[in-house]
N, C-alpha and C positions, 0 to 999 in steps of 0.2 A: 135194452134188447135182451128179450126172455128166449132163450131155445132151450131144448131138451137133448141132453146127451145120445148121440147116436152110436149104436154099437151092431152094426150090420155088415154084410159085403159091400164091396165097392163105395168105400167111406168116402174117397174124395168126390164121388159125383152126388152123395147124398148131401154131403157140406154144401157144395155147390148150386145144388136144388133148392135147398133151405134159404140160403143167401139170395139166389136169383130170386125167389118167390118175394122175399122182402124188398127188394129193389123195385121190381115192377109195380107191387103193391104201392109203393110209396113210403113204406116202413121205417126204410134208409133214405134220406133224401141224397139226390143228387148234390156231388160236390162234398159228401160226407166222408172223413177219413174212418175206416174201419179200428176197431179196438186193435191193441198189439196182438201179435201173434200168439204170446203165451195166454194172453186172457181168452182169444177165441179157442186154441188148444185145449183150455180147460173146459170151456162152454159146451164145445162140441164132444168131448172126450175123444179127441184125436191126437196123432203124433204130429211134428213138426213138417216133416216129408209129404203128410195126407193133406195137410192143410195148405199147404205151398202148391201140391198138385190142383186142388181144389181152385185155388188162384188163377192158375194157368188156365183151368178152363174157363173161367169167368172173364178172364182179359183176352182169351182168342174170341168171344163174343162180346168185345168191346163194352163190357158191365162195369168193369174196373179197372183203374189204371195203376199200376205197382210199381212205386218209385222206391228206388233202392238208395242204400245210404244211411247215414248216422238217423235223419229226420225222415226217413222213407216210411213207407208202409202202402196200403191200398186205398185207394178214392173212389168211391163210387161214381160212375159217369153215365151220360145218357147213351144208349143205345143207337147205333149209327144204321142210317139205311145203305152206307158203303158196304157194311158188313153184310147185310142182306145180298145186295147185289154181286158180291164176291164170291160167295159162297154156292148162291145160283148159277152165276158164271162156271164156275167149276162143275157144276151138275151138267149144264148144258154142253161144256167142252168134254166131259166123258159120255154124254149121250150122242156125241156126233151131229149134234143140232147145226143146221148149216145157217148162214148168216140171213139167208133169203127168209127163213122160218122167223127169225127174229125180227126183220123188217116188216113182215106181214103181221106179225101180232102187234107191232107198234100201231100199224094203219089200224088196226081191230079196234085197239084201246083209244087211240088220239081222235078219231073221224067223230064219236058222239061225244066227246068233250067238247070239242070245236062246237058242236050244235047246240050243247047246254048253255055253254058261254053266251051265245047269241041269242038264245032264249030269256037268259037272265039278265044281261044287258048292264051287270053290274059295272059302278062308275068306278069303283077301287080296283076291281080288275083291268078294265079297259085302260086306265090311267098307268097301270104297270105294263100292260102289253105296248102302250105306246110308247113309254120310256126305252123299252127293248128295241122296238123297231125304230126310234129315232136314232140310236148307237149304231143300229147296222147299216143306216144308210150313209153312215161316213166309214164302213168298213173298206180296207183295201186287202186283195189276196193275199193268202199266206196260211199257215198252221193257226194261228191267232183267230183270223176270221172263221177259220171252219169251226173252231170251237164256240166263238161267238154266235153263230148263226144256230146251234143247237140250245142256245139259252130260251128260245121263243117255245121250243117244245118242251124244254122242262117247265117253263113257267105253264104252258097249257094245262100240265098234269098237275103242277102244285097248286092251281087256281082252281081247278075243278071241282073241289069241296069235298071229293069222297077218298076217304083216307086208304082205302085198299087199293084202289085203282094207283093213288098217287105212287104207292109204294112198289107196285111192280111195274110200272111206267117208269120208275127210278131204275131200277133193276135193269131195265131194257136199254134205257137210256145211257147207261154207263157202258154197256156192250157196243150200242151203236157209234157213241162218241169215239170209241177206239177204233171202229170199222173206218168212220169218216176219216179219222186222222191216218189210217195205214193204208187205204185204198184209194183214196181219190186225189188228183193233182193238186197242189197248192200254190204252183206258179204256171204261167201263161196264159195263153188267151181262154181256153176250155175253163180253166179255175175263175178266171175273172167274169165271165160270161156266169158260170154257176152263182158265184157270190151276188151278181146284180140281181139274177132270176129270183134267187132264193129271197133276197131281201125284198124283192117288189112282190112277190108272192105273200109275204109275210104282212106285206101293207094292206093288200088288198084284200087278204081273209079277215084282217083288224077291222076295215071298214065296212065288211060285212057283218061283223060281230058288232058293231056300233049301229049299225043299221037296223039290227035284230032279223038279218036275212038268213035265219037259221040251215034251211034248206040249202041253200048256195053257199054259204059257208062250209057246210061239211061236204058238199061235191067238190069244192074247189082244194079244200085239205087234202081229200083223199088223192085228188088226181095230182097234187104237189107230191105227196108220199111215194106215189108210184112212180113218179118222173125220178124223185131222189133216190130210190132204190135201184131203178134204171142205171142212173148216173154212176153210183158208188158202186153197184155188182156187176157192171159189164167184163164179162169175160172170168167173174169170180163168184156166180152163181152158187155153185156147190161148194164154195169156201165154207169153212166149219168154225164155230166160235175158238176153237182151240186154234186155229190158224194166226188167230191174232196176238197168239203168244210169242210166235216165230221172229 
C-alpha cells in the first residue's frame, strides 16, 4: 500500500479521497482490514484526529466499517445502493418533490424495462419473475403483502441489465416502498382487492413477457402503474417525500 504524505489544507478530505480511489479501483479489496491507525498516520503524515475524521467520511459513504475495541479497526466494505437512495431521498425532501412526481418517474423508467424483458424473453429472468408471481398468489392482505408486492417491481429493474437504470430505480423503489406502507390501507376489503388486483396484473404481464408481446406488456404495465399511483395517492397527490418522515 504505497501512498505519498499529504501536507495540504482539508487533510481529512484528501486522505478520504486517496483511500476511496483505492477501494473503488480494487487496489484494496472488499473485506480487507486497513493497517493500524499509527501506520496510516505515518504514511499519510497526518494526526490521529485527522485520520479519524477521514474514517468518518468513508464510513458515512458505506465504504468502511469501523470496529471499536482491542481488535478493532477499519474494514473495507462494498458501497450499498441503499446509501444512494437515502441521500437522494434527502435531496428530494429538501427540494419539496411530490410523491406524484416520484411515481411518474418510476413509470417512465419501468415501462421500457418491461418492454425489453418481453423482447429478450430470457429464460433465467422469466424463471425468477415466475417465482415472485407464485409467492404473490399466496399473499394475504397486510403490511407484509404490501412489501412483497413491490418485489416484482424491484426485480424488473434488477433484471433489466442496465446498471445505471437499476441504481436510479432502486432509489425510487426505496421511497415508493415507504409511501406504499404509509399511505395505503393494509386491512379491509379495499386492501384485499388491491392485493389480488396487483398479483393478477403481475401474472398477466409475466405471461405477455413469456409470449414476447412487448408492446402489450408495456401498455399493461403503464396502466398498472397509473392505477397504483391513483390508489396510493388518492387525497395525497401533493404530499411530498418529506411527509414520509412524519
